N, C-alpha and C positions, 0 to 999 in steps of 0.2 A: 502493499501499500503506499510507505512513504516514498518508495522507490517511483512511484507513478505521481503522485502529488505531493508535492513538498511543502506541508505545512506553514503556516506563517510563523516566524521565529522576532520573539519579543526583543532579541539583541542586534536586529536588522531592521533599522530605520529605513525607508521607503522614501528619499528626498523628492523622486521624480513626483510621485503618485501625490504626497502631499502637498507639494508645491502646487499644482492643478487645483488640488482641493480648497487650498487657500484662496486663490485668484478668483474661483469661482465664487466662494462665500465672499469676497469684497466686492465682486461683480454684484451679487445679491443685494447687498447692502447699497450699494450704490444703485440700483435700481428702485429704491425706496425715495431718492431724491429726485428721479425722473419718471414719477407716476403721471399715468393718463388711463381712462379707462378702457381706452383701446388694446393699450398693451396689456393690462390685466387679463381682459377675456381672450386675448391672442394666446397668452401662456396658458391660461386656464385650460382652453381647448386643448392646446400642447400634452398639457400635464395628462386631460383624459385621454389622449391618445396614445401617448408614450406608457405610463401606468397603467392604465385600464386595459389598453388593447395590447401594448408590448410587452408588459411584464404578466401583471394578472391572466387574459386569453393567451398569449403567445408564450412567451420563455417558460410560464410555468403551468399552467394546467395542460396546454396542449403538448409543446416540444418537451417539456422534463416527465410530465405524469400520463401523455397520451390518453387522455380524458376524454376528448371527443375527435373526429375529423373533419377537416374543412378542405375545399380544394387546393393544391399546392400552391397557384395564385394569392390566396387570401392567406395561407400560412407564411407564405415570404413577406407579405404586405406586415402581418404581426412582426414578424421577426425584425423587420427595418424600424417598425416601431420601438421595439426593444433596445436596439442599439441606441436610439436616440436619447435612453436614460442616463447613457455615460457609465453603464454597469456590465461593460464588455458584452463581449460577441454571444452568439448562442451556444456555441459549444462550450466555450468557460463558463457560462450562467447554469447552465443545465449540467454539466460535470459536477460543477460546485454543490448544485441544488443537490442532486443525486447523493454524493460523497454525506451532503449534511442529513439526509433521512437515513443513510445505511448507519451511520455513527452519530445519531443525535445526540446534543448535549454530553457527549463522552470526549475523552482526548482527540481522538481521529476526527472531530466535527470540527470544521476550519473556523467555524464563528461561534463557540458553545459559552456559553454565559458563566458558566462555572468558572472561566478564567477572568469575571469581571463583567460587568454590564458595559464598560466602556469598548473592550477587547471586543464583543459581541456586537456591539453597534457599529463602531468604524476601526477599532486599532487593529482588526485583521486585516482593513484593509491598507494602514498605512504602513504595517511590518511585514518582511519578508519581499523577495523580488516578485516584479509582476508577473502573473502568467496568464496575462488575457492573450496573449497570441501564441502560447505556446500549446499551440492545436494538435499535434501529435501525441504531446503526455495526456492532455486533458481529453482526447478522441476516447480513450481505454473506457470511460467512463458516459461516454454519448456517441457510441459505435453507429447508430442509425444517424446522426446527424453528419457522422465525418464521411458517410458514402455519399453525402450530396455535395457536389462541386460548389453549389450556391452557398451551402452554409460554411463551407471551408473557407472561402473567400470572405464572405461577412464575417466571420470569426478575426481573419487577419487584418481586416481593413473595417473595425467595426466603427473605427473614430470617420471615416469618410461620410456618411450619411447627415451626423450632427455638424460636421463642418460646411457641408453644402447648406443644410438649414440653416445656420448662423451666417451664411452668406446672404441667403434669399432673405431672412430676415433684415439685414443691414442695408440692403439695397430697399427693402420695401419702406422701412421705418427707421433706419440709422442707428446710432448705438441705443437709444433708450429701447427699441425692440429685441436688440442682441440682449440686453441686461435683463431684459423681463423674459423672453421666450426662451433663451438658453440659460443665463446664469440661475435668476429667481427658479425659474423649472425645472431645471436640475438639480439645485439644491435641497429643493423641497422635494421630488420625487427620491432623491436618492438617502434623505432620513426617513421619508415614509417606508421605504423599502426596507430600511436599515432596522426600524421599529419591530417589523416581523422578527427579525435575528435576535433582537435584545428583548424588548419589552415584552412580547406574548410566548416568550421561554422565561421570564421573570413575573408578571403579574397579571392577573385577570383569573377566571373560572376554568375549571376542568369539567367538562361533561362524560369523557370517554378515560378510562385508566389506560393510560398508553406507557411505553417504556420510558419516557423523556419527560423534560418538563413543559411540553407545549401547554399553551394558555390561551383561551378565546377571549379576546379584548374588542368592546364595542367601537371604541374610539379610533384604533390602528385599522379598525375594518372600514372605517368611514373615509381616512383619508388613503387607502388603499384598494377601493372600490371591492372588498369583500375579502381580502388577504387575511383579516385579523382574527378568523374563526380558525385559530392556530392548531386548536386541539382537535377539533371537529376533523380538521386536515390531515395530521398526524393519525389519527386514528382510519379514516377513510383516504388514504394519498391518491386514489385514482378516480375519484370522484370529483365532476368538474360543478357540483355542487359542494361550496363551504358554508354556507350559513343555512342548518339543518332546521330550525326553528321559524315560525312565521316573522319572530320578531329580529331573526338574526339578519341582519340586510345584507346583499351580496350582490352588490350591482353587476360584479362579474357575470354571475350567474345569471342575471335577468340578460343579460348582452349574449350569451351562449343559448339561453332559451328561446330569445326572439330570431336567432341564428337558425335553430333548430326548426322553428314554426315555418320560417321561410326557404326551408328544404337545403340551407347551404350547411348547417353543422350536422353529421349524422354520428353514429355510434356512439350517443352521448352516456357516459356514464355517471349514473347519480346513485347515491348511498341513499337507503330508504331507512329511518330510523324512527320507529313509533314510540320508544321509550328511552332514555340514556340508560348506558351498561352500567354507570355508575352515579353516585347522587351529585348534583353540581354542588362545587366547594368553590368558595372565593378565596384568594393568595392571600 
């Protein structure tokens, strides 16, 4: 395992990744001084496309867990949206998440919160050599994607779509739109996704008895379009629906359900749970 994916090392600080993160956060702060409703709306739409389509529907429930199927063109579109989050290419993201499920909250989990909340949230990104473009090594955990030349290319050049998008934003609205549509949107999206790694393994309720510390968090679900129902997900990882009760709002599932009704999504896997396996308890 260690010969395949080198785990982050706390004694190896990644200055390149850290510098990029610092610049993005500075840009997000700068966006607050260049406010306009147009910029906010465009940023919000892009957030929905990149986190909702890209991460929730694409990288996570479709590519990682194969919870449903869509035409290849739609699948590719979701993957491109995923790269716009600056969370790496599809092979890197899928491989990392599959390793997380395999070793959840144990030493081989890349972002286990048992090394601290900061580590689970962002520390694992800031330490260790970057593996975003190490397609060959990461392909061991995403062999299905590694067989597709498009995903190999997208993983190697995952930064291209966001650079193109930023240039378009600059051409349309100048620096203001870049600060909102790229910096602010990416920063919020990164922290929202990282909350699934940290907060939903530390705080919240547990509906199911799983072998890890996964929790359900309504507020993380709101900012990630449903990814916060994490204990449900770890109990039923291949289910396209994470919010299993009427009060567990899961916008990503609603979108998949709509695609199913339109005949676009097929072979949709859904966990049906009439009663919780264990009594819900708050952290």
